[in-house]
Residue, then its C-alpha position, 0 to 999 in steps of 0.5 A: m621644484q620638480n627635482i624635489y618631487l622626484r627625490r621624494f618619489v624615489t625615497l618612498l619607492l625604496a622604502a616600500s621595496a625594503t619593507g617587502l624584502l624584510a617581510c619575505g626574508p624569513e620564509a625565503g631563508a627557510d626555503a633556501a636552507p639546504g636541510n629544509t629544501g630536501r624535507q619540503g621537497g620530500t613532503r610534497g613529492g610524497g603528498r602527490g605520489g608517495r602516500g596519495m593515490p596515483s593519478d593512473r591508479p584504477t578507480p574501484v566502482e560497482v556497476e549494474m547492467v542496463r536491462r529490459g523489464s517492466v516498470s510502473r508508477t505506484s500509488t498507495i492508498a489506505g482503506i478499511l476491510e469490509p465484508i462483501r455484504t452485511v445483512g441486518v436481522n430485524a424482528q418481524l413480530g412484536g413481543v418478549v424475547l424468550s432466548v438469544r442463542v448467539e453472541e458477537g463473533n459466532r459463525v452461523a449457517q443459513g437458517q440457524m436459530l438466533a433468538e426466540l420470541d414469546t408466542r403464547e398470545l399468537q398460539a391462542q389466536a391460532r387456535s381460535a382461527s382454527a375453530a372458526l375455520t372448522l365452523a366455516q367448513s361445516n357451514f359451507d358443506r351444508s350450504d353446498q348440499l342445500f344449493r344442489q337441492q335448490i333449497i337456497t339461492a346462489a348468493e347464499h351459497e357464495r356467502d358461505r364459500a367466502a366465509l370459509e376462504s376468509a377463515r382459512a386465510t386468517l389461520e394461515g396468517l397467524e401460522t405465518r406470524l408464529g413462524y416469525a417468532t423464531v428469528a433465523a439467520p438469513t445467510s451464512g456468516i459471522v455475527t458482528e452485532k447483537r442488540v437484544e438480550a433475553g427478556d427485552v420487549v421488541s416491536n416489529q422491525t426492531r434491529l436485532f442482529a447483523i451478520a457479515d458474509v466474510s467469504m470475501l473481504v473488500t476494501r473500497v478506496q478513492v482513486s484520482e480520476l487521473e490515475v483510474t484510467s490505468l486500472k482495470v477489473g481483475d488487476r492484481v493489487p498488493l496490500t499491506v495490513d497494519a494490524l499484522g505488522a505490514a504483512a503483505v497480501d494479494g487482492r484483485i480489483r473487483r469493480i471500478f465505479p462508473a462515476a467520480d465524486s463531483a467535489t473531490r474528483l475521486v473514483p471508488v475502486e473496490v479491491a477484493l480478497t479471497g481464499r487463504t488470505l482471509e484466515r488472518l484478516r478481520p473486517g475493520y483492519t486498515v490496509r494499504a493498497t498499492f496500484a501499479l500505474d502506467r505499466r510498460d513492459d520491455a522498457l530499457l531500465v537503469p538504476s535511478r541512483a546512477v542518474s545524476g545532474p539537473a533536469g534536462a542535463r541528466a547523465v550516467p557514468v558508464v564503464h566502456e572498454g575499462e574506462i569511465e565515460r559520462r553519457g547524457v541520457r533522457v530518462g523518465p521518473d523514478m519508479g521503484g528504484q528504476s528509471e526508464v531510459f529513452e536514449g544515451v545507453t543501450e541494453g548491456d551497458s555497464v553503468i556505475v552505481s556506487g562511487t559516482s561522486m569520485v569518478r572522473e571521465g577518462a579514468t581507468a575503472r576497476v569493477v568490484p562486487p558490492l560491499g555487502d558481498q565482500v565484508p564477512k558478517s562475523r565482524p564489523v567493518d573497520s573504516l580506519g583499517p586502510s589508513t592505519t596500515a598506511s600510517r604504520r607503513g609510513g612510520g616504518s619508512s621514517r624510522 
């Protein structure tokens, strides 16, 4: 019985071996053919050393130097331009508006007439008060002579004196109200609002105009309580203006409010713009203020694009004595394309900023200028040029 099982096992083993030889036979025969052997060998050799890049060929890289400079984190916040102050002009006298002398957008000087009200009723009252004052003056003069002659009592003399002062005060009050009939600009600026037309009947304290003082424009933005501690009054703040195609203008922090909003924890910060920058700006424009936070001078900087690797294992490729080294570094966050480096490299080291994915540690490096400095602007870059040249050379070899 054991012999039968042994013979079956040997038979199955021989059958499996024969099947494997038949499956590998054509490829083995092709490899064994003399012509194919030479061709295959030539192809493989050419793939490694003929047409491919030799392992000892220098790797072209772009580098930048590690340098010292100023670095800061930025925060951009949108705001609206406003005049430094806006003054409302109200009617101080009720009546009919006789004329309006200005329109929105007009620039006015302090004291310039804006509108005029009807004063005929007041003028009549003023004439009556003037006559009453003349009579009171005459009565007092006669009473004064009689008092000196001791014909009238002191009480009668004081009564006539009081009547004179009352008549004088009444006339002065009417003259003051007559002055209110001419609505004048309380300050220099631009008329931004006009709410009245000639013929309108207005009452006392009716809003007529609004005048904006545009000698200074400000934008009030809300800054986080975590960031406002990095700001101080007088700091330069670059702004961009949406209405002018993101044109850049400069402003300065005018004031930082002392308290934060209890709900949002934001602190109002006022940025002022003065001088020639106001020529193209108008109140109401949207601006975007960029604040420099955590500014540090004399920091050691590396280009952020040279840094690779996960957090805690950051590294930069460095060219040292013609060879590529990968050095572990400890860097801060990206701040405008630059990162502050705390350890791993020193000032003057050459870090690779282009082609970092193709570099290998220990390979020979060939420093090249940036691509933009090499390519002529008169013709486009043909990315197939080197490959095409290699193909033509290879074709010549085949022939």
